[in-house]
N, C-alpha and C positions, 0 to 999 in steps of 0.2 A: 428621519433619524440620521444624524450626521455620520455615525461610525458603524451603521448597520452592515454595510458591505464587507468591511474589514473584519468585523466580528463574525459574520456568518461564514466567511471564507476559512477562517481559523477553526470555527466550530465544526464544520463538516470534515475537515482534515482529521479531526480527532475521533471520527466514527462514533457519533452520539448514539447510545443504545438505550437510554432511559434511566438506568440505575447503576451504571458502572462503565469502565473502560474496557473495550474489547481487547482480549489478549491475542496477539499475532504470533504464531509459532514459526520460528525462523531457524534455518541452518545457515551458518556463516562459514565461508572459506576464503579468508583473505591472508592467511598465515600471519595474523596479527591479533593476538589475544587482547592486547591493550585496547585496541579499537572496539572490540566486542564488549569489554568490560565498561568502557566509557559510554557506549550506547545503552547498555543495560542500566547503568546508573541514571542516565539522563531520561530514558524512556522506559519506565518499569513495565509498561504494557507489552513490550517486546519480550517474548519468552524464547530464549535461545535453548534449543533442544540438546546441543552438544557444545563442548569447547570448540573454539575456532579451529577449522581444519586447514591443512597445509598442502594437500596433494589431491590430484584428480581421483585416484583410486579410493581415497577416503570419502570423498564427496559422493561418488557413485554408490558406495556401500551404504553410506548414511541415508541416501535418498531411497534406497531399496527397503530399508528397515524402519523408516519413519514417514510420517505424513505431515510435512510442514505446510504452512500457508505460503511461505515465501523462502526462496533460496537466494542468498547474497554471495556471489562468487567472483573471484578475480581470475582473469585469464593468465595471470602471472604465476599461479601456484605450480608446484612441481608435477610433472607427468609426461608420459610418452605420446599422448594424443595431441594432434594439431587442434587449433581452436575450433574449427568446424566439426571435426570428429568428436571433440569433447561435448559440444552442444548437442550433437546428434545422439550421443550416448545418454546425456541427461534426459532428453525428450523421449527416448525409447523407454526409459524407466517411468517417467511421469510427464505426460504431455500437456498438463494444464497448470502445474505449479507456477506461481509468479517467480520469475527470475530477474533479479537486479544485478546487472553485470558491470564489473569494473574492467575497463580496457586499458591497454598500454598506450594507445594512440587512436585518433579518430580515423575511421575508414568508412566512407559513405556506402560503398558497395557492400561491405561486410555488414554494416548496420541495416541495410535494406534486406539482406538475407536473414538477419536476426529477427526482423519483423515478421517474416514468413514463418518463423519458428515460434511466434508468440512472445517474443522478447522485445518490450517497448521501452524499458528503463535501462539506459546505458550511461555510464559516466567514465570520464578520463581519470586515471589514477592521479591523485594529488590535486584534482580540480573540482572536488565536490565536498560539501559540508555534511556534518552529521544530520542536519535538518533535511538536506536533499535526500539522503539515504532513507531517513525515517519516513518522509512523505511518500517516497517511491514504494517502500514496503507496505505502507497503509493503503495506498491507492488501489481501489478495486478496478478491474478491467475485464473486457472480453478477451479471452485467450483464443486466438485463431491459429490453428495448426493444420497444415496441408499434409495429407498422408497418401501414399501410393499403395493400392491394393491390387494384387495380381489375380485376375479372373480369366480363366481359359487362355492363359498365356498373353493376355493383354493387360496393360497397366492403365488403371482408371484412377484419375486424381479426384479425391473427395475432400471437401472442406468441412472441417469439424469445428463448430463454434460452441464453446462451453462458457457459461457465465459463472464465474467463481463467486461463491457467496460465503460470508461468515455465518456459521451456524451458532446461534445463541439460544441457550436453554431458556424457555419461557420469556422470550424477548417481547417487550411491550413498547412499541414506538411512542415517543412523546411529541406531541404537536406543539410547536412554538407559535406559529402564525397560521391563521385560516382565512382564506379569501371568501368574502361574502359577495357573490355575484349580483345579488339583488341591489345592494347599495354601492357596489364597485369600490370597496375598501378592504384592506387587510386588517384583521382583528388579532390582537395579541392575546394568546390563550394561556400557555403554560411556560413559566420561566425555566431556564436551565438550573441544575443543582449547583450548590457551592463547590462541590468536587470538580465539576466541569469548568467553573470559572477559574479555579486554581490551575487546572490543566491548560486552559486557554491563555493564561498569563505569559506563557512562553511566546505567544504570537501577537498578543494585544497588550498595549500599555495599560497600567492600572487605572489611569484616568478615563480611558475609553471604556473599560469594563464598568466603572462606576457610572459613567454617563449612560451606557446601555441599560443598566439596571433601572436607573431613574426614568429614562424614557419608556422602557418597557412597561413599568408600573403605571406611568402616566397614560400611555396608550391603552393599557388594559382597563383603566378606570374611565377612560374617555370614549371617544368616538371612533378609534381605530386610525389606521394609516392610509392616507389617500394615495 
C-alpha cells in the first residue's frame, strides 16, 4: 500500500479512540490570546481551560485549581522567579502534567536539566509552528521525575515513573489491521470513520486518503497485505 506509512503516522498523531476525537485539556501561558484563539480554531479537540495567562503567579494558581492534561508555557512571561525556580514551582504542584515549554534561546545544559524534570518538548520562541505545538500537546509520554526524600537526615534519591493516560469513558479500541501469524500476512479489518478522514486531511493529501480507502477495501476483500 503506497501511502500506508504517511497515513498511519498522521492517524496515530490524532489519537484514534473509536468514535470521536479525544479532548485534551490545556492551560496556556504565552501572554498571547491571539495564538490561543488560532489554535482553538484550528484544533477544536484542544480544550483551553482558561484565557491565555501572562504571569508566573497566574500559572501557579491555575495549576493548583485545575487538572490539565498539558501546560503550554513561555519562560518569557512576567514573574519574579528565575527559570529553574519557576519550573521547580510548577513541578511541586503537579509533577506529572505534560509541559510544553517555549524558550527564549537554546541552552543544552538547561534542556538536559529540563529532561530530569520530565519536560521533553521545548521550542525556541518564533521557531515553531502551530502543528509543532499541537503534536507536542497530543503526544503521550512517560514523565520521569527525580525527587529527594529526607529519611533520618539522609537524602535518598528516588525515581518516580508515571505513565500518563487519557481517560476515555467507555472507550472501545478499533482495530484497523490484524496480523495473521499462521499465514504471515496483515489483514485489513475495520476502516476509520469519515470524521477521522476529515481530521487527517490536515496531514494527508485528499488523493492519498482516496487511495488508502480504495486499497483498504481491496485488501479487506482480498487476501491481505504481505
